[in-house]
Each structure stands twice: as C-alpha cells, then as structure tokens.
C-alpha positions in Angstrom: 5.8 156.5 123.0 3.1 158.3 120.8 -0.5 157.6 121.8 -2.7 156.0 119.2 -6.4 156.8 118.5 -6.8 153.9 116.2 -5.6 150.3 116.0 -5.7 148.8 112.5 -5.0 145.0 112.7 -5.1 142.0 110.5 -3.7 141.0 107.1 -0.4 142.5 105.8 1.7 141.5 102.9 4.3 142.7 100.3 2.8 143.2 96.8 5.2 142.6 93.9 4.0 144.1 90.6 6.2 143.3 87.5 5.4 145.6 84.6 4.2 143.6 81.7 4.0 144.6 78.1 2.2 143.3 75.0 4.2 141.7 72.3 5.8 144.0 69.6 3.2 142.7 67.2 0.4 143.9 69.4 -0.8 140.4 70.5 -1.8 140.1 74.2 0.6 139.1 76.8 0.7 135.3 77.1 2.5 133.1 79.7 4.2 130.3 77.7 6.0 127.6 79.8 9.7 127.4 79.0 9.8 130.8 77.2 11.7 133.8 78.5 9.5 137.0 78.6 11.0 140.3 79.2 9.3 142.6 81.7 9.7 146.1 83.0 10.7 146.9 86.5 9.1 145.2 89.4 7.5 147.6 91.9 7.2 146.5 95.6 4.4 148.0 97.8 2.7 147.1 101.0 -0.7 145.3 100.7 -3.6 144.3 102.9 -5.9 146.0 105.3 -3.2 147.0 107.7 -1.0 149.2 105.6 -3.8 150.3 103.1 -6.3 151.4 105.7 -3.7 152.3 108.4 -1.5 154.5 106.2 -4.5 156.2 104.8 -5.7 157.1 108.2 -2.2 158.3 109.0 -2.3 160.5 105.9 -5.6 161.9 107.0 -4.2 163.0 110.4 -4.8 160.2 112.7 -2.4 158.2 114.9 -2.8 154.5 113.9 -1.1 151.6 115.6 -0.5 149.0 112.9 -0.7 145.4 114.0 0.2 142.7 111.6 2.8 139.8 111.5 5.8 139.8 109.1 8.6 137.2 108.8 12.2 137.7 109.9 13.3 137.8 106.2 14.1 140.1 103.4 10.4 140.7 102.5 9.7 141.5 106.1 12.4 144.1 106.1 11.0 145.7 103.0 7.5 145.8 104.4 8.7 147.4 107.6 10.8 150.0 105.7 7.9 150.9 103.5 5.6 151.4 106.4 8.2 153.4 108.3 8.8 155.5 105.3 5.3 156.7 105.4 5.7 158.1 108.9 8.2 157.7 111.8 7.2 155.1 114.3 4.5 153.5 112.1 6.3 150.1 111.9 7.1 149.9 115.6 4.0 147.6 116.4 4.5 145.1 113.5 5.2 141.7 114.9 8.2 139.7 113.8 7.3 136.1 113.3 10.2 133.7 113.4 8.2 130.7 112.3 6.8 131.8 108.9 7.7 133.9 105.9 6.3 137.3 105.2 3.1 137.1 103.2 3.5 138.2 99.6 1.4 138.6 96.5 2.6 138.6 92.9 0.2 140.7 90.9 0.3 139.6 87.2 -1.4 142.5 85.4 -1.0 142.5 81.6 -2.2 145.5 79.8 -5.8 145.3 78.8 -6.3 141.9 80.5 -7.7 140.9 83.9 -5.3 140.6 86.8 -4.2 137.4 88.4 -2.9 137.1 92.0 -0.4 134.6 93.3 -0.7 134.9 97.1 1.1 133.4 100.0 -0.5 134.1 103.4 2.7 133.5 105.3 3.0 134.9 108.8 -0.7 136.0 108.8 -1.5 132.3 109.6 -0.2 132.9 113.0 -2.0 136.2 113.7 -4.6 136.0 116.5 -6.6 138.1 118.9 -3.8 137.9 121.3 -1.7 140.0 119.1 -4.2 142.8 119.6 -5.0 142.2 123.2 -1.4 142.1 124.2 -0.9 145.6 122.6 -3.6 147.0 124.9 -6.2 149.7 124.3 -4.7 152.7 126.1 -6.1 155.9 124.5 -7.5 153.9 121.6 -11.0 155.0 120.4 -11.4 152.7 117.4 -10.3 149.1 116.5 -10.5 148.3 112.8 -9.9 144.6 111.8 -9.4 143.5 108.2 -9.4 140.4 106.1 -10.4 137.5 108.5 -11.0 135.1 105.6 -7.1 135.2 105.1 -6.3 134.8 108.9 -6.6 131.2 110.1 -7.3 131.9 113.7 -9.9 134.5 112.7 -12.2 132.2 110.6 -11.8 129.0 112.5 -14.1 127.8 115.2 -17.0 129.9 114.0 -15.0 133.1 114.5 -14.6 132.7 118.3 -11.1 134.3 118.3 -12.4 137.3 116.4 -15.4 137.5 118.7 -13.2 137.5 121.8 -11.1 140.3 120.4 -14.1 142.6 119.7 -15.7 141.7 123.1 -12.6 142.9 125.0 -12.4 146.0 122.9 -16.1 146.8 123.5 -15.6 146.3 127.3 -12.9 149.1 127.1 -15.4 151.5 125.4 -13.5 151.1 122.0 -15.6 151.3 118.8 -15.2 148.3 116.6 -15.1 148.1 112.8 -14.7 145.1 110.5 -13.7 144.7 106.8 -13.8 141.4 104.9 -12.2 140.0 101.7 -13.2 137.3 99.3 -11.9 133.8 100.3 -10.0 131.7 97.7 -12.6 129.3 96.5 -10.2 126.4 97.0 -9.0 127.4 100.5 -10.5 126.3 103.8 -12.0 129.7 104.5 -14.4 129.1 101.5 -15.8 126.0 103.1 -16.9 127.4 106.4 -20.4 128.6 107.2 -20.1 132.4 106.9 -23.7 132.8 107.9 -22.9 131.2 111.2 -19.7 133.2 111.5 -21.5 136.5 111.0 -24.2 135.5 113.5 -21.4 134.9 116.1 -19.2 137.9 115.4 -21.3 140.8 114.3 -23.1 141.4 117.6 -19.7 142.8 118.7 -19.2 145.0 115.6 -20.3 148.6 115.5 -19.3 149.4 111.8 -19.3 146.7 109.2 -17.7 147.6 105.8 -17.8 144.6 103.4 -18.0 144.8 99.6 -21.1 143.8 97.6 -19.1 140.8 96.2 -18.2 139.6 99.7 -21.8 139.8 100.9 -23.2 137.9 97.9 -20.6 135.2 98.5 -21.5 135.0 102.2 -25.3 135.6 102.3 -26.4 135.1 98.7 -27.6 137.4 96.0 -30.2 139.9 97.3 -31.2 143.6 97.2 -28.9 146.0 98.8 -31.4 147.0 101.5 -32.2 143.4 102.3 -28.5 142.4 102.7 -28.1 145.5 105.0 -31.1 144.5 107.0 -29.7 141.0 107.5 -26.5 142.6 108.9 -28.4 145.1 111.1 -30.5 142.3 112.5 -27.3 140.6 113.7 -26.5 143.6 115.8 -24.3 145.9 113.6 -25.0 149.6 114.2 -23.7 150.9 110.9 -23.5 149.0 107.5 -21.3 150.4 104.7 -21.3 148.3 101.6 -18.6 149.1 99.0 -19.9 149.1 95.4 -16.6 149.4 93.5 -16.8 152.0 90.8 -20.4 152.9 91.9 -19.4 154.2 95.3 -21.0 153.2 98.7 -24.3 152.3 100.2 -25.0 153.1 103.8 -27.7 151.9 106.1 -27.9 152.6 109.9 -29.9 151.1 112.7 -33.1 152.9 113.8 -32.3 152.0 117.4 -30.8 155.0 119.2 -29.7 152.8 122.1 -27.6 150.8 119.8 -25.9 153.9 118.3 -25.1 155.1 121.8 -23.5 151.8 122.6 -20.9 152.3 119.8 -18.3 153.4 122.4 -15.8 156.2 122.1 -16.8 157.1 118.6 -20.5 157.0 119.1 -22.2 159.9 117.2 -22.8 162.9 119.4 -25.8 164.0 117.3 -27.7 160.7 117.0 -30.3 162.2 114.7 -27.6 162.7 112.0 -27.1 158.9 112.0 -30.2 157.2 113.2 -32.3 155.2 110.6 -30.3 156.7 107.6 -30.2 155.0 104.2 -28.2 156.5 101.3 -25.9 156.0 98.5 -22.8 158.1 97.5 -21.4 157.7 94.0 -17.7 158.0 93.3 -16.3 161.4 92.4 -14.8 162.1 89.0 -11.3 160.8 88.8 -8.6 159.9 86.2 -8.2 156.3 87.1 -4.6 155.0 87.1 -5.1 152.0 89.4 -7.6 150.5 91.9 -5.3 148.9 94.3 -6.4 149.5 97.9 -9.4 151.7 96.8 -11.8 149.9 99.0 -9.4 150.0 102.0 -8.9 153.7 101.5 -12.6 154.3 101.2 -13.0 152.7 104.6 -10.3 154.9 106.0 -12.3 157.9 104.8 -15.4 156.8 106.5 -13.7 155.9 109.7 -11.9 159.3 109.7 -15.3 161.0 109.4 -16.5 158.9 112.3 -13.6 159.7 114.5 -14.0 163.4 113.7 -17.7 163.5 114.6 -19.1 164.1 111.1 -22.7 163.3 110.2 -23.3 160.0 108.5 -23.8 161.8 105.1 -20.6 163.7 105.4 -18.7 160.6 106.5 -20.1 158.8 103.4 -19.1 161.6 101.0 -15.7 161.9 102.6 -15.2 158.1 102.2 -15.9 158.3 98.5 -13.6 161.4 98.2 -10.7 159.4 99.7 -11.4 156.4 97.5 -11.5 158.6 94.4 -8.2 160.2 95.3 -6.7 156.7 95.7 -7.5 155.6 92.2 -5.6 158.6 90.7 -2.4 156.7 91.4 -1.3 153.1 90.6 -0.5 152.2 94.2 -2.7 152.4 97.4 -1.1 155.5 99.0 0.5 158.1 96.7 -2.8 159.5 95.4 -4.1 160.4 98.8 -4.1 163.9 100.3 -4.2 165.1 103.9 -7.5 165.8 105.6 -7.7 169.5 104.8 -6.8 169.1 101.2 -9.3 166.3 100.7 -12.1 168.2 102.4 -11.2 171.3 100.3 -11.4 169.4 97.1 -14.7 167.7 98.2 -16.3 171.1 99.0 -15.1 172.9 95.8 -17.8 171.4 93.5 -16.1 168.1 92.8 -18.6 166.3 90.5 -20.0 162.9 91.2 -20.1 160.1 88.7 -23.8 159.6 89.4 -24.8 158.0 86.1 -25.0 154.7 88.0 -27.7 156.0 90.3 -31.3 155.1 89.3 -33.0 158.5 89.6 -36.4 156.8 89.8 -35.4 155.3 93.1 -32.9 157.7 94.6 -33.0 161.4 94.9 -30.1 163.8 95.7 -30.5 165.5 99.1 -29.3 168.8 100.5 -26.6 166.7 102.2 -25.2 165.8 98.9 -26.0 162.0 99.1 -28.8 160.0 97.4 -31.7 159.0 99.6 -34.7 156.8 98.5 -37.5 158.7 96.9 -40.8 158.8 98.5 
C-alpha cells in the first residue's frame, strides 16, 4: 500500500449542477411550481473538503489519504469513481456506510443570479474521529480536517470528538490543520456556542484556515487582526483567513516554542514564520467558476508548509493555486502540478491588488503586503 504524507478527512458529497438558461425573451430564470423548465446537461462533481482539498494536494504532488463516508448507493459509486479517476488508489480509504445515503448537493445556479444549494448531509452524519483514528497515522505528517459544522459528531458536545482526534494526532507528532464552513442557519450546528467550541478544540490545532464569513458568524464582526488574535490566544500557531476574491490574510504566533510544537511540519527556519502578519491578494485570472476555490487555496498553503517554504511563499503559493482553480467551472480541472504552478507564480504573474489599502499595507521584497510602519 502506498504511504501517505497527508490525511484529508471530513465532509464529502456529490455535487449535481444542472445547466440553467434564461428564457428566450431574456427574462431571468424563475422556478414556477407545476411548470416544465428545460435545462441543459447536468454535471456531476465531487464536493466538500475531502475531495476538493485532497485532490488538489494530489495534483500538487502529495500522497493524500482521503477519509470520508459515502453510502452504498449509485451516488456513492459515482463519488468513488470520480475520486479514483483523479489518481489510482485515491478512493481506497473512502468508507462505505450501509446506514445512510451518500451526501449530495443540487446547485441551482441561474445565469446572472445568485446560487442556491439544496444539500443532504447523508453519510457524513455518521463520520466521527474513530474513522480517522482507525486508519492510523503511519508515515503521516499532516492531518487536515474540514467542515465540522456539517458533521454531527464533530460539532456536538462542545467539539469533544474533534478534540480527541486532534489530540491523538498531536501525540503522534502529526501537524494538525482545520477548515470550517458556514452552518445552515436553521440547522442544529447554527445553535451551538461556537466560541466555546473553538475554546475547546483550537488548542490542538496548528493551522486554522477559516473564511472571514465563518469567523464573523462564530466570533462576531471585528477587524482582521483582532479576529486573528482571538484565535492565536486560543492556542493556534498559524491563522490563515480566506478573504474570497481579495485573497488571504495570515497572522502567526510570536511564540517560537509554539511553532516548534507544530509536529512533523514545524518550520525549520522559525524566523521565516514567527510573528508574521501579511496579506496576499489573488492573482489575475479569467474567472469561470469559484467552486472549491477556498479548499484549493488551503491545499496550496498546506503544500507550502509540507515542502518547507517560508510563510510568505506559502501564502503566495496558496493564492496561486486558488487563482488557477477559478479558471475552470469545477474544483479540479483548472489546477496545475506543483512545478507548473510555481513557474507561473515566478513568471511575473500580476496580483489583483486594488483591494489592498496602500495606506495600511506595503508590498515587501517577499511579494506579500505587510503593515506599514
């Protein structure tokens, strides 16, 4: 069996995307009960943190073990086939759940209108830390876990199941990273105390990579630096906040001991990580879709960490991978391998830095924006 340097665990689903058209007279698409509406072909793709981040890491030259639950049904067969199609052996660790259906999401995306998602969590409801712990950590350097608000065992009981998983990983010298997602406002995960959840779980997390929207939902509206400080104070070593079309913001602990405790992926050159704060805008891209852009950005940052890059280079590489992602409508086909991505990054690829307030941020020799003064 092939060794794995990364485990990517958590939420996995099948995305179904019917192609919708405006009416012949140019009026916007409208759902009308009882009316037949013709659509184009329906595209099927894997969705969720496990395939999006995991397959991106595979494309970048890593050896991920993908851990997620799928049902013993037609949708599960499609998910497994799509994952296996990206690389031989990639589907071997997917767990077949005989109790629940495969998770699926119908993405209703009319031209020129906002998207709507019809999601069924399915077999993800049975996913727990035992699925990761039973797989073991032999040869694994990094555990990445994604979308706990969609995983019942992960958000219940103040996150104790998630905490246990990370604690065991840390005891095996495995670096831990965590990604979130926005809960459905009407679901049980929206009603829990996420402040308390973060207090309980984050001391076991080395790299935390939420979006700004997720942080505002969980911690309230605040300045980027203040939000990052709240996370660092909870024990995280590296905070990466995804800003959508504006790129990423990174803030890192000033404690060298905490950085050294990051496990197998701890920076060799602590001075290239310690007490860093910077922004990286997205790179110029012809956007065809944003599906999985945040997950692929995460894969880029984790790839930089795994390869021993400096924090600034890992941040730039993250945005490069995310910018490649949006040049295709799905989460995978726009990506390039590591060497091709790095070559494009170093060939003078322009940043879309109009979003950066030049009165506050200045561009450094490392190619990122640090605070002025």
